[in-house]
N, CA, C and O atoms as a GROMACS GRO file, in nm:
protein
  344
    1MET      N    1  13.878  11.135  -3.491
    1MET     CA    2  13.787  11.030  -3.501
    1MET      C    3  13.888  10.936  -3.669
    1MET      O    4  13.951  10.830  -3.680
    2ASP      N    5  13.855  11.040  -3.759
    2ASP     CA    6  13.897  11.012  -3.885
    2ASP      C    7  14.096  10.930  -3.884
    2ASP      O    8  14.129  10.830  -3.948
    3MET      N    9  14.183  11.007  -3.799
    3MET     CA   10  14.279  10.977  -3.794
    3MET      C   11  14.306  10.854  -3.715
    3MET      O   12  14.407  10.785  -3.704
    4LEU      N   13  14.171  10.846  -3.656
    4LEU     CA   14  14.189  10.716  -3.549
    4LEU      C   15  14.195  10.618  -3.611
    4LEU      O   16  14.281  10.533  -3.584
    5VAL      N   17  14.102  10.601  -3.716
    5VAL     CA   18  14.091  10.545  -3.841
    5VAL      C   19  14.130  10.466  -3.906
    5VAL      O   20  14.106  10.347  -3.926
    6SER      N   21  14.218  10.566  -3.954
    6SER     CA   22  14.318  10.579  -4.097
    6SER      C   23  14.481  10.531  -3.976
    6SER      O   24  14.600  10.499  -3.986
    7LEU      N   25  14.439  10.542  -3.936
    7LEU     CA   26  14.534  10.400  -3.851
    7LEU      C   27  14.597  10.295  -3.802
    7LEU      O   28  14.704  10.237  -3.823
    8ALA      N   29  14.434  10.278  -3.680
    8ALA     CA   30  14.407  10.120  -3.703
    8ALA      C   31  14.462  10.022  -3.792
    8ALA      O   32  14.531   9.943  -3.728
    9PRO      N   33  14.458   9.997  -3.912
    9PRO     CA   34  14.517   9.918  -4.006
    9PRO      C   35  14.691   9.900  -3.933
    9PRO      O   36  14.750   9.797  -3.900
   10ILE      N   37  14.738  10.052  -3.926
   10ILE     CA   38  14.890  10.036  -3.872
   10ILE      C   39  14.909   9.943  -3.753
   10ILE      O   40  14.982   9.846  -3.734
   11ILE      N   41  14.796  10.023  -3.662
   11ILE     CA   42  14.853   9.961  -3.502
   11ILE      C   43  14.820   9.850  -3.566
   11ILE      O   44  14.916   9.805  -3.629
   12LEU      N   45  14.664   9.746  -3.582
   12LEU     CA   46  14.697   9.637  -3.613
   12LEU      C   47  14.843   9.539  -3.681
   12LEU      O   48  14.898   9.442  -3.628
   13MET      N   49  14.870   9.595  -3.790
   13MET     CA   50  15.010   9.545  -3.802
   13MET      C   51  15.110   9.542  -3.715
   13MET      O   52  15.174   9.437  -3.713
   14PHE      N   53  15.139   9.621  -3.648
   14PHE     CA   54  15.188   9.601  -3.566
   14PHE      C   55  15.218   9.507  -3.458
   14PHE      O   56  15.305   9.428  -3.421
   15VAL      N   57  15.069   9.567  -3.414
   15VAL     CA   58  14.988   9.390  -3.327
   15VAL      C   59  14.995   9.313  -3.348
   15VAL      O   60  14.980   9.237  -3.252
   16ILE      N   61  15.030   9.224  -3.516
   16ILE     CA   62  14.978   9.084  -3.548
   16ILE      C   63  15.197   9.053  -3.559
   16ILE      O   64  15.250   8.952  -3.511
   17PHE      N   65  15.292   9.184  -3.642
   17PHE     CA   66  15.423   9.182  -3.613
   17PHE      C   67  15.420   9.127  -3.469
   17PHE      O   68  15.468   9.016  -3.485
   18TYR      N   69  15.385   9.142  -3.306
   18TYR     CA   70  15.453   9.150  -3.175
   18TYR      C   71  15.397   8.973  -3.161
   18TYR      O   72  15.451   8.918  -3.065
   19PHE      N   73  15.331   8.910  -3.215
   19PHE     CA   74  15.276   8.778  -3.154
   19PHE      C   75  15.284   8.670  -3.238
   19PHE      O   76  15.267   8.550  -3.216
   20LEU      N   77  15.326   8.768  -3.393
   20LEU     CA   78  15.400   8.671  -3.434
   20LEU      C   79  15.558   8.635  -3.496
   20LEU      O   80  15.618   8.536  -3.539
   21LEU      N   81  15.580   8.760  -3.475
   21LEU     CA   82  15.722   8.758  -3.457
   21LEU      C   83  15.822   8.768  -3.329
   21LEU      O   84  15.886   8.685  -3.264
   22ILE      N   85  15.802   8.938  -3.321
   22ILE     CA   86  15.867   8.922  -3.185
   22ILE      C   87  15.886   8.857  -3.038
   22ILE      O   88  15.986   8.815  -2.980
   23ARG      N   89  15.728   8.867  -2.995
   23ARG     CA   90  15.713   8.817  -2.871
   23ARG      C   91  15.775   8.641  -2.893
   23ARG      O   92  15.894   8.654  -2.862
   24PRO      N   93  15.759   8.520  -2.923
   24PRO     CA   94  15.782   8.360  -2.961
   24PRO      C   95  15.933   8.408  -2.977
   24PRO      O   96  16.011   8.334  -2.917
   25GLN      N   97  16.004   8.534  -3.057
   25GLN     CA   98  16.166   8.508  -3.064
   25GLN      C   99  16.270   8.598  -2.902
   25GLN      O  100  16.376   8.581  -2.843
   26GLN      N  101  16.152   8.689  -2.894
   26GLN     CA  102  16.186   8.743  -2.712
   26GLN      C  103  16.271   8.522  -2.606
   26GLN      O  104  16.378   8.484  -2.560
   27LYS      N  105  16.078   8.441  -2.634
   27LYS     CA  106  16.068   8.354  -2.590
   27LYS      C  107  16.136   8.267  -2.611
   27LYS      O  108  16.108   8.169  -2.541
   28ARG      N  109  16.241   8.250  -2.696
   28ARG     CA  110  16.286   8.114  -2.770
   28ARG      C  111  16.494   8.201  -2.732
   28ARG      O  112  16.600   8.148  -2.764
   29GLN      N  113  16.484   8.274  -2.694
   29GLN     CA  114  16.602   8.343  -2.681
   29GLN      C  115  16.614   8.322  -2.484
   29GLN      O  116  16.727   8.296  -2.443
   30LYS      N  117  16.534   8.329  -2.410
   30LYS     CA  118  16.524   8.337  -2.344
   30LYS      C  119  16.547   8.186  -2.222
   30LYS      O  120  16.594   8.179  -2.109
   31GLN      N  121  16.471   8.056  -2.338
   31GLN     CA  122  16.471   7.934  -2.332
   31GLN      C  123  16.625   7.951  -2.373
   31GLN      O  124  16.672   7.867  -2.296
   32VAL      N  125  16.735   8.002  -2.442
   32VAL     CA  126  16.863   7.942  -2.444
   32VAL      C  127  16.958   8.017  -2.381
   32VAL      O  128  17.075   8.005  -2.417
   33LYS      N  129  16.921   8.105  -2.279
   33LYS     CA  130  17.009   8.166  -2.248
   33LYS      C  131  17.007   8.142  -2.116
   33LYS      O  132  17.090   8.177  -2.032
   34GLN      N  133  16.864   8.055  -2.097
   34GLN     CA  134  16.796   7.970  -1.942
   34GLN      C  135  16.907   7.798  -1.984
   34GLN      O  136  16.989   7.758  -1.901
   35MET      N  137  16.896   7.765  -2.042
   35MET     CA  138  17.021   7.586  -2.131
   35MET      C  139  17.116   7.635  -2.060
   35MET      O  140  17.144   7.594  -1.947
   36GLN      N  141  17.200   7.767  -2.148
   36GLN     CA  142  17.333   7.764  -2.174
   36GLN      C  143  17.374   7.796  -1.993
   36GLN      O  144  17.493   7.791  -1.962
   37SER      N  145  17.305   7.816  -1.921
   37SER     CA  146  17.288   7.894  -1.809
   37SER      C  147  17.334   7.788  -1.686
   37SER      O  148  17.414   7.793  -1.593
   38ASP      N  149  17.202   7.651  -1.759
   38ASP     CA  150  17.228   7.552  -1.652
   38ASP      C  151  17.310   7.405  -1.763
   38ASP      O  152  17.277   7.296  -1.808
   39LEU      N  153  17.418   7.486  -1.764
   39LEU     CA  154  17.508   7.375  -1.806
   39LEU      C  155  17.532   7.318  -1.753
   39LEU      O  156  17.556   7.386  -1.653
   40LYS      N  157  17.565   7.151  -1.711
   40LYS     CA  158  17.693   7.124  -1.616
   40LYS      C  159  17.747   6.990  -1.668
   40LYS      O  160  17.681   6.909  -1.733
   41LYS      N  161  17.895   6.973  -1.626
   41LYS     CA  162  17.973   6.817  -1.647
   41LYS      C  163  17.873   6.736  -1.655
   41LYS      O  164  17.778   6.703  -1.583
   42GLY      N  165  17.937   6.694  -1.814
   42GLY     CA  166  17.865   6.595  -1.865
   42GLY      C  167  17.793   6.578  -1.962
   42GLY      O  168  17.787   6.485  -2.043
   43ASP      N  169  17.726   6.687  -1.950
   43ASP     CA  170  17.635   6.710  -2.073
   43ASP      C  171  17.638   6.660  -2.240
   43ASP      O  172  17.743   6.637  -2.300
   44ALA      N  173  17.558   6.653  -2.274
   44ALA     CA  174  17.607   6.649  -2.440
   44ALA      C  175  17.562   6.807  -2.523
   44ALA      O  176  17.482   6.878  -2.463
   45VAL      N  177  17.580   6.821  -2.565
   45VAL     CA  178  17.587   6.904  -2.562
   45VAL      C  179  17.645   6.918  -2.774
   45VAL      O  180  17.735   6.853  -2.827
   46VAL      N  181  17.575   6.997  -2.825
   46VAL     CA  182  17.617   7.054  -3.017
   46VAL      C  183  17.623   7.222  -2.939
   46VAL      O  184  17.568   7.256  -2.835
   47THR      N  185  17.711   7.305  -3.034
   47THR     CA  186  17.736   7.449  -3.073
   47THR      C  187  17.715   7.438  -3.206
   47THR      O  188  17.715   7.365  -3.305
   48ILE      N  189  17.690   7.595  -3.143
   48ILE     CA  190  17.589   7.652  -3.287
   48ILE      C  191  17.735   7.594  -3.471
   48ILE      O  192  17.694   7.554  -3.581
   49GLY      N  193  17.902   7.615  -3.426
   49GLY     CA  194  17.904   7.525  -3.565
   49GLY      C  195  17.905   7.324  -3.593
   49GLY      O  196  17.944   7.252  -3.685
   50GLY      N  197  17.831   7.294  -3.444
   50GLY     CA  198  17.798   7.170  -3.557
   50GLY      C  199  17.852   7.076  -3.462
   50GLY      O  200  17.828   6.956  -3.473
   51PHE      N  201  17.963   7.146  -3.318
   51PHE     CA  202  18.092   6.997  -3.291
   51PHE      C  203  17.942   6.969  -3.175
   51PHE      O  204  17.847   7.033  -3.130
   52HIS      N  205  18.009   6.805  -3.168
   52HIS     CA  206  17.897   6.732  -3.096
   52HIS      C  207  18.000   6.724  -3.011
   52HIS      O  208  18.096   6.772  -3.073
   53GLY      N  209  18.048   6.680  -2.870
   53GLY     CA  210  18.172   6.677  -2.717
   53GLY      C  211  18.017   6.671  -2.639
   53GLY      O  212  17.898   6.700  -2.652
   54VAL      N  213  18.113   6.612  -2.553
   54VAL     CA  214  18.093   6.676  -2.340
   54VAL      C  215  18.133   6.731  -2.286
   54VAL      O  216  18.255   6.723  -2.271
   55VAL      N  217  18.074   6.805  -2.235
   55VAL     CA  218  18.149   6.920  -2.107
   55VAL      C  219  18.222   6.850  -2.028
   55VAL      O  220  18.170   6.795  -1.930
   56HIS      N  221  18.371   6.838  -2.058
   56HIS     CA  222  18.459   6.871  -1.936
   56HIS      C  223  18.494   6.935  -1.851
   56HIS      O  224  18.568   6.877  -1.772
   57ALA      N  225  18.457   7.093  -1.818
   57ALA     CA  226  18.484   7.166  -1.771
   57ALA      C  227  18.336   7.250  -1.774
   57ALA      O  228  18.228   7.210  -1.819
   58LEU      N  229  18.365   7.373  -1.717
   58LEU     CA  230  18.312   7.455  -1.718
   58LEU      C  231  18.409   7.608  -1.626
   58LEU      O  232  18.515   7.604  -1.563
   59ASP      N  233  18.318   7.730  -1.657
   59ASP     CA  234  18.408   7.854  -1.590
   59ASP      C  235  18.213   7.898  -1.671
   59ASP      O  236  18.128   7.835  -1.734
   60GLU      N  237  18.228   8.039  -1.614
   60GLU     CA  238  18.192   8.156  -1.574
   60GLU      C  239  18.128   8.187  -1.764
   60GLU      O  240  18.020   8.226  -1.809
   61ASP      N  241  18.245   8.150  -1.820
   61ASP     CA  242  18.141   8.222  -1.982
   61ASP      C  243  18.198   8.158  -2.074
   61ASP      O  244  18.192   8.174  -2.196
   62THR      N  245  18.270   8.066  -1.996
   62THR     CA  246  18.395   7.957  -2.138
   62THR      C  247  18.314   7.865  -2.103
   62THR      O  248  18.245   7.894  -2.005
   63VAL      N  249  18.292   7.727  -2.165
   63VAL     CA  250  18.282   7.615  -2.130
   63VAL      C  251  18.438   7.489  -2.241
   63VAL      O  252  18.497   7.513  -2.346
   64ILE      N  253  18.444   7.400  -2.171
   64ILE     CA  254  18.590   7.386  -2.222
   64ILE      C  255  18.417   7.207  -2.313
   64ILE      O  256  18.299   7.206  -2.278
   65ILE      N  257  18.468   7.124  -2.395
   65ILE     CA  258  18.448   7.078  -2.493
   65ILE      C  259  18.498   6.939  -2.485
   65ILE      O  260  18.584   6.940  -2.572
   66GLN      N  261  18.496   6.785  -2.420
   66GLN     CA  262  18.606   6.686  -2.499
   66GLN      C  263  18.531   6.646  -2.643
   66GLN      O  264  18.408   6.657  -2.652
   67SER      N  265  18.609   6.602  -2.750
   67SER     CA  266  18.502   6.492  -2.870
   67SER      C  267  18.535   6.378  -2.810
   67SER      O  268  18.606   6.333  -2.720
   68GLY      N  269  18.433   6.339  -2.916
   68GLY     CA  270  18.479   6.149  -2.929
   68GLY      C  271  18.612   6.095  -2.888
   68GLY      O  272  18.624   6.033  -2.783
   69ASP      N  273  18.724   6.121  -2.978
   69ASP     CA  274  18.848   6.092  -2.967
   69ASP      C  275  18.927   6.142  -2.841
   69ASP      O  276  19.034   6.102  -2.795
   70GLY      N  277  18.854   6.227  -2.804
   70GLY     CA  278  18.970   6.282  -2.638
   70GLY      C  279  19.000   6.404  -2.601
   70GLY      O  280  19.046   6.437  -2.492
   71GLN      N  281  18.966   6.497  -2.722
   71GLN     CA  282  19.057   6.607  -2.723
   71GLN      C  283  18.943   6.719  -2.668
   71GLN      O  284  18.821   6.705  -2.676
   72LYS      N  285  19.021   6.841  -2.606
   72LYS     CA  286  18.894   6.914  -2.562
   72LYS      C  287  18.971   7.046  -2.646
   72LYS      O  288  19.078   7.088  -2.689
   73LEU      N  289  18.775   7.083  -2.626
   73LEU     CA  290  18.833   7.259  -2.712
   73LEU      C  291  18.710   7.331  -2.559
   73LEU      O  292  18.636   7.296  -2.467
   74THR      N  293  18.766   7.444  -2.625
   74THR     CA  294  18.688   7.559  -2.539
   74THR      C  295  18.633   7.671  -2.655
   74THR      O  296  18.656   7.726  -2.762
   75TYR      N  297  18.539   7.656  -2.541
   75TYR     CA  298  18.397   7.749  -2.625
   75TYR      C  299  18.352   7.834  -2.506
   75TYR      O  300  18.350   7.815  -2.384
   76ASP      N  301  18.315   7.942  -2.592
   76ASP     CA  302  18.216   8.066  -2.524
   76ASP      C  303  18.084   7.978  -2.477
   76ASP      O  304  18.058   7.875  -2.538
   77ARG      N  305  18.004   8.022  -2.370
   77ARG     CA  306  17.905   7.959  -2.304
   77ARG      C  307  17.784   7.940  -2.442
   77ARG      O  308  17.714   7.846  -2.478
   78SER      N  309  17.799   8.046  -2.481
   78SER     CA  310  17.725   8.140  -2.600
   78SER      C  311  17.714   8.090  -2.713
   78SER      O  312  17.679   8.164  -2.805
   79ALA      N  313  17.746   7.927  -2.742
   79ALA     CA  314  17.845   7.895  -2.889
   79ALA      C  315  17.764   7.786  -2.849
   79ALA      O  316  17.753   7.713  -2.948
   80ILE      N  317  17.719   7.750  -2.778
   80ILE     CA  318  17.606   7.625  -2.726
   80ILE      C  319  17.470   7.620  -2.768
   80ILE      O  320  17.394   7.709  -2.730
   81ARG      N  321  17.431   7.539  -2.835
   81ARG     CA  322  17.340   7.522  -2.911
   81ARG      C  323  17.228   7.513  -2.869
   81ARG      O  324  17.133   7.590  -2.864
   82GLU      N  325  17.263   7.306  -2.802
   82GLU     CA  326  17.156   7.252  -2.750
   82GLU      C  327  17.226   7.195  -2.602
   82GLU      O  328  17.318   7.248  -2.540
   83VAL      N  329  17.166   7.097  -2.575
   83VAL     CA  330  17.186   6.982  -2.501
   83VAL      C  331  17.143   6.899  -2.554
   83VAL      O  332  17.024   6.926  -2.568
   84LYS      N  333  17.172   6.771  -2.613
   84LYS     CA  334  17.173   6.689  -2.650
   84LYS      C  335  17.054   6.560  -2.464
   84LYS      O  336  17.072   6.552  -2.342
   85SER      N  337  16.982   6.516  -2.535
   85SER     CA  338  16.921   6.416  -2.454
   85SER      C  339  17.010   6.281  -2.478
   85SER      O  340  17.044   6.232  -2.586
   86GLN      N  341  17.043   6.225  -2.320
   86GLN     CA  342  17.118   6.044  -2.337
   86GLN      C  343  17.097   5.968  -2.331
   86GLN      O  344  17.180   5.879  -2.350
   0.00000   0.00000   0.00000
């Protein structure tokens, strides 16, 4: 019984860490993965490097993004940070 009482603060700390840090991070990763899989031609996107453009073409693992001046650059899908609302 004394051992259980002495382990209670450690268990409580782990539960708090899980609900405040680990679980929200997992939810965010799931949302980002869903957003990257839902990409479609014509979406306005921002990459993790801050490049703004429009999806020109899609492949299974890559995305071709067209910039405002017409240049086309190829990125991995995982490099897409967000889809901007138009």
